[in-house]
C-alpha positions as CSV (number, residue, x, y, z in Angstrom):
1,M,65.0,144.5,70.5
2,K,67.2,145.6,73.4
3,K,64.3,145.5,75.8
4,M,63.5,141.9,74.7
5,M,67.1,140.8,75.2
6,T,67.1,142.3,78.7
7,L,63.9,140.5,79.5
8,L,65.2,137.2,78.2
9,G,68.4,137.7,80.3
10,A,66.3,138.3,83.4
11,V,64.2,135.2,82.8
12,T,67.3,133.1,82.2
13,L,68.9,134.4,85.4
14,S,65.7,133.8,87.3
15,L,65.5,130.2,86.1
16,G,69.2,129.6,86.9
17,L,68.7,130.9,90.5
18,A,65.6,128.8,90.8
19,A,67.5,125.7,89.7
20,C,70.3,126.4,92.2
21,G,67.7,126.9,94.9
22,S,66.1,123.6,94.0
23,D,69.5,121.8,94.1
24,S,70.3,123.3,97.5
25,A,66.9,122.2,98.9
26,S,67.4,118.7,97.4
27,D,70.8,118.5,99.1
28,A,69.4,119.6,102.4
29,N,66.7,117.0,102.3
30,A,68.9,114.2,101.1
31,T,69.0,111.0,103.1
32,V,72.2,109.9,104.8
33,G,72.6,107.2,102.1
34,E,72.3,109.8,99.3
35,Q,74.8,112.1,101.0
36,V,77.5,109.3,101.1
37,D,76.5,107.5,97.9
38,Y,75.4,104.5,100.0
39,E,79.0,103.7,100.8
40,I,80.6,102.6,104.1
41,I,84.4,103.0,104.0
42,G,86.0,99.8,105.2
43,I,89.5,98.3,105.7
44,D,91.3,95.2,104.5
45,P,88.8,92.6,103.2
46,G,90.1,89.8,105.5
47,A,89.5,91.7,108.7
48,G,86.8,90.4,111.1
49,L,85.6,94.0,111.3
50,M,84.6,93.7,107.7
51,K,82.8,90.4,108.3
52,A,80.9,92.1,111.2
53,S,80.1,95.1,108.9
54,N,78.7,92.8,106.2
55,K,76.6,91.2,108.9
56,A,75.3,94.6,109.9
57,I,74.3,95.4,106.3
58,S,72.4,92.1,106.2
59,D,70.8,92.4,109.7
60,Y,69.6,96.0,109.0
61,E,68.5,95.2,105.4
62,L,70.7,97.8,103.8
63,E,70.5,96.2,100.4
64,D,71.5,99.4,98.6
65,W,74.7,99.9,100.6
66,T,78.2,99.0,99.6
67,L,81.1,98.2,102.0
68,V,84.2,99.6,100.3
69,E,87.3,97.4,100.8
70,G,90.7,99.0,101.3
71,S,93.0,99.3,104.2
72,S,93.1,101.1,107.6
73,A,95.4,103.8,106.1
74,A,93.0,104.4,103.2
75,M,90.0,104.5,105.6
76,T,91.6,107.1,107.9
77,A,92.7,109.2,104.8
78,S,89.1,109.2,103.6
79,L,87.9,110.2,107.0
80,K,90.4,113.1,107.3
81,K,89.5,114.4,103.9
82,A,85.8,114.4,104.7
83,Y,86.2,115.7,108.3
84,D,88.4,118.6,107.2
85,K,85.5,119.7,104.9
86,E,82.8,118.7,107.4
87,E,81.3,116.4,104.8
88,P,79.3,113.3,105.7
89,I,81.1,109.9,105.8
90,I,80.6,106.5,107.4
91,V,83.6,104.3,108.2
92,T,84.3,101.0,109.9
93,G,86.0,101.8,113.2
94,W,87.5,100.3,116.3
95,T,88.7,101.3,119.7
96,P,91.5,101.9,120.7
97,H,92.4,104.0,117.7
98,W,94.1,107.4,117.4
99,M,91.3,108.8,115.2
100,F,89.1,109.2,118.3
101,A,91.7,111.5,119.8
102,A,92.3,113.4,116.6
103,Y,88.6,113.9,115.6
104,D,85.2,114.2,117.3
105,L,83.6,110.9,116.3
106,K,80.8,108.7,117.5
107,Y,79.8,105.1,117.1
108,L,76.4,104.4,115.6
109,E,74.2,102.5,117.9
110,D,73.8,98.8,117.1
111,P,70.5,97.6,118.6
112,K,70.6,94.3,116.7
113,G,74.1,93.5,118.1
114,S,75.7,92.9,114.7
115,F,79.1,93.8,116.1
116,G,78.8,91.7,119.2
117,E,80.1,92.5,122.6
118,D,83.3,94.4,123.4
119,E,86.5,92.4,122.6
120,N,89.9,92.0,124.1
121,I,93.3,91.9,122.3
122,H,95.1,88.7,123.1
123,T,98.8,87.6,123.0
124,I,99.2,84.3,121.2
125,T,102.4,82.3,120.8
126,R,103.5,79.2,118.9
127,N,103.4,75.9,120.8
128,G,106.8,75.3,122.5
129,L,107.8,78.9,123.0
130,K,107.7,78.5,126.7
131,D,110.4,75.8,126.6
132,D,112.5,77.4,123.8
133,M,112.5,81.0,125.0
134,P,111.3,81.1,128.6
135,E,112.5,84.7,129.1
136,A,110.5,86.0,126.2
137,Y,107.6,83.9,127.1
138,T,107.5,85.4,130.5
139,V,107.5,89.0,129.1
140,L,104.8,88.2,126.6
141,D,102.7,86.5,129.3
142,N,103.1,89.5,131.7
143,F,102.4,92.1,129.0
144,Y,99.3,94.1,129.8
145,W,98.5,97.7,129.3
146,T,95.5,100.1,128.9
147,S,93.9,102.0,126.1
148,D,95.4,105.2,127.5
149,D,98.9,103.6,127.4
150,M,98.4,102.6,123.8
151,G,96.9,105.9,122.9
152,V,100.1,107.7,123.8
153,V,102.1,105.7,121.3
154,M,99.5,105.8,118.6
155,M,99.2,109.6,118.8
156,D,103.0,110.0,118.6
157,I,103.0,107.9,115.5
158,Y,100.1,109.7,114.0
159,E,101.8,113.0,114.5
160,G,104.8,111.8,112.5
161,E,107.1,110.0,115.0
162,D,108.8,106.8,113.7
163,P,107.0,103.8,115.4
164,T,110.4,102.6,116.8
165,K,111.1,105.9,118.4
166,A,107.6,106.4,119.7
167,A,107.8,103.0,121.4
168,A,111.2,103.7,122.8
169,S,110.0,107.0,124.3
170,W,107.0,105.2,125.9
171,V,109.3,102.5,127.4
172,E,111.6,105.1,128.8
173,D,108.7,107.1,130.3
174,N,107.0,104.0,131.8
175,A,109.9,102.2,133.4
176,D,107.7,101.0,136.4
177,K,105.2,99.3,134.1
178,V,108.0,97.7,132.0
179,T,109.6,96.4,135.2
180,E,106.3,94.6,136.0
181,W,106.6,92.8,132.7
182,T,110.3,91.9,133.0
183,N,110.5,91.2,136.7
184,G,112.9,88.3,137.3
185,V,113.7,87.8,133.6
186,E,117.3,87.2,132.8
187,K,118.9,88.8,129.8
188,V,119.8,86.8,126.7
189,D,122.6,87.0,124.2
190,G,121.2,87.7,120.7
191,D,118.5,85.1,120.7
192,K,116.2,85.6,117.7
193,I,112.5,86.1,118.0
194,T,109.9,87.1,115.3
195,L,106.7,88.9,116.2
196,G,103.8,89.1,113.7
197,Y,101.3,91.9,113.6
198,V,98.5,93.3,111.3
199,A,98.9,96.9,110.0
200,W,96.5,98.4,112.5
201,D,97.7,101.4,114.4
202,S,96.9,99.7,117.7
203,E,99.0,96.6,116.8
204,I,101.9,98.8,115.4
205,A,102.0,100.4,118.8
206,S,101.9,97.3,121.0
207,T,104.3,95.3,118.8
208,N,106.9,98.0,118.7
209,V,106.7,98.5,122.4
210,I,107.3,94.8,123.2
211,G,109.9,94.6,120.5
212,K,111.8,97.4,122.3
213,V,111.5,95.7,125.6
214,L,112.7,92.4,124.2
215,E,115.6,94.1,122.5
216,D,116.6,95.7,125.8
217,L,116.8,92.2,127.2
218,G,119.2,91.1,124.5
219,Y,116.9,89.6,121.9
220,K,117.4,90.1,118.2
221,V,113.8,91.0,117.3
222,T,112.2,90.9,113.9
223,L,108.8,92.5,113.4
224,S,106.8,91.1,110.6
225,Q,103.8,93.1,109.3
226,I,101.3,90.8,107.5
227,E,97.6,90.2,107.1
228,A,95.5,88.6,109.8
229,G,95.3,85.2,108.1
230,P,99.0,84.7,107.5
231,M,99.7,86.0,111.0
232,W,97.6,83.3,112.6
233,T,99.0,80.7,110.2
234,G,102.5,81.8,111.0
235,V,102.0,81.3,114.8
236,A,100.3,78.0,114.2
237,D,103.0,76.6,111.9
238,G,105.8,78.1,114.0
239,S,107.2,80.5,111.4
240,L,106.2,83.3,113.8
241,D,107.1,83.0,117.5
242,A,104.2,85.2,118.7
243,S,101.7,88.0,118.1
244,L,100.2,90.6,120.3
245,A,97.3,91.2,117.8
246,G,94.7,88.5,118.5
247,W,91.3,90.2,118.5
248,L,88.9,87.8,120.3
249,P,86.3,86.5,120.5
250,I,84.8,88.1,117.4
251,T,87.3,89.7,114.9
252,H,89.7,86.7,114.7
253,E,87.1,84.0,115.7
254,D,87.5,82.1,112.4
255,Y,91.3,81.9,112.7
256,A,91.2,80.9,116.4
257,K,88.8,78.0,115.6
258,K,90.7,76.9,112.5
259,Y,94.0,76.6,114.4
260,E,92.7,75.5,117.7
261,G,95.3,73.5,119.5
262,Q,98.1,74.8,117.3
263,F,98.9,77.9,119.3
264,E,98.9,79.0,122.9
265,D,96.6,81.9,124.1
266,L,98.3,83.9,126.9
267,G,95.1,85.9,127.5
268,A,94.3,89.6,127.0
269,N,97.0,92.2,126.8
270,L,94.4,94.9,126.5
271,E,90.7,94.8,127.5
272,G,87.6,96.6,126.4
273,T,88.0,97.1,122.7
274,K,85.0,98.1,120.5
275,L,84.0,97.6,116.9
276,G,81.3,99.4,114.9
277,L,80.3,101.9,112.3
278,V,81.7,105.4,113.0
279,V,80.7,108.9,111.9
280,P,81.8,112.4,112.7
281,S,79.8,113.9,115.6
282,Y,78.5,116.7,113.3
283,M,76.4,114.2,111.4
284,D,72.7,114.1,112.5
285,I,72.5,110.3,112.8
286,D,72.7,108.1,115.9
287,S,71.9,104.5,114.9
288,I,72.6,102.0,112.1
289,E,68.9,101.7,111.8
290,D,68.9,105.3,110.5
291,L,70.7,104.2,107.4
292,K,67.5,102.7,106.1
293,E,65.8,106.1,105.8
């Protein structure tokens, strides 16, 4: 009897080990879709990046895939959790963004061009701002910086610095550049100005920097964080004076067309942005086309 129980135990253990080996092999041979449950982690549903991501799902015939709506904060939290464990994940991404400095990431190639060409970030103002606030208008019109400039502020904020303090530090350390924006501008005495921005790390950085510059010129500045739609509506109806967060020509294309003639486009304040699907570099995948496998 004892011999039989020992034999049964050995058989049970053998079967258990075989099952575990089978699962491991199955995991090793799983497709990318199976590894991430056919989910792409997105941001807020109204963002142009989400529209482009849905276009990519259609263009590449990824019928089994789901674009998960959320926020930029939720997306980066999911990315960090997966990255720390070296687990597979696919997120919607854009440059400039601090996550490319914090993690080793790569864009998936987009041979069908679903995400379009590289974009620029534009400064837009309400009609009449030039006449009402010529000093602020001049600063906003002159404002231009690089991805490296923005990256410094974004990383400080990511590492825990208050956005206001991070912006003030950058302004102090880049006096020459700030002087180019404010050259010939007279100070004011408490004039009120409201800047709208979306809750993207890039826009938090730029809006806080210009907010600090305008405060130093004597303005009483209000920074209003809202979604992209209300931001464009606010500039168009005059409830917002300006925004530094106009992603064109793709991300905010619908809003720019809807409010054509109801705002003034001062041009790019940062050039060479990029949108797309992003994965950690440790993932063995290079193109959106690979998601069909």
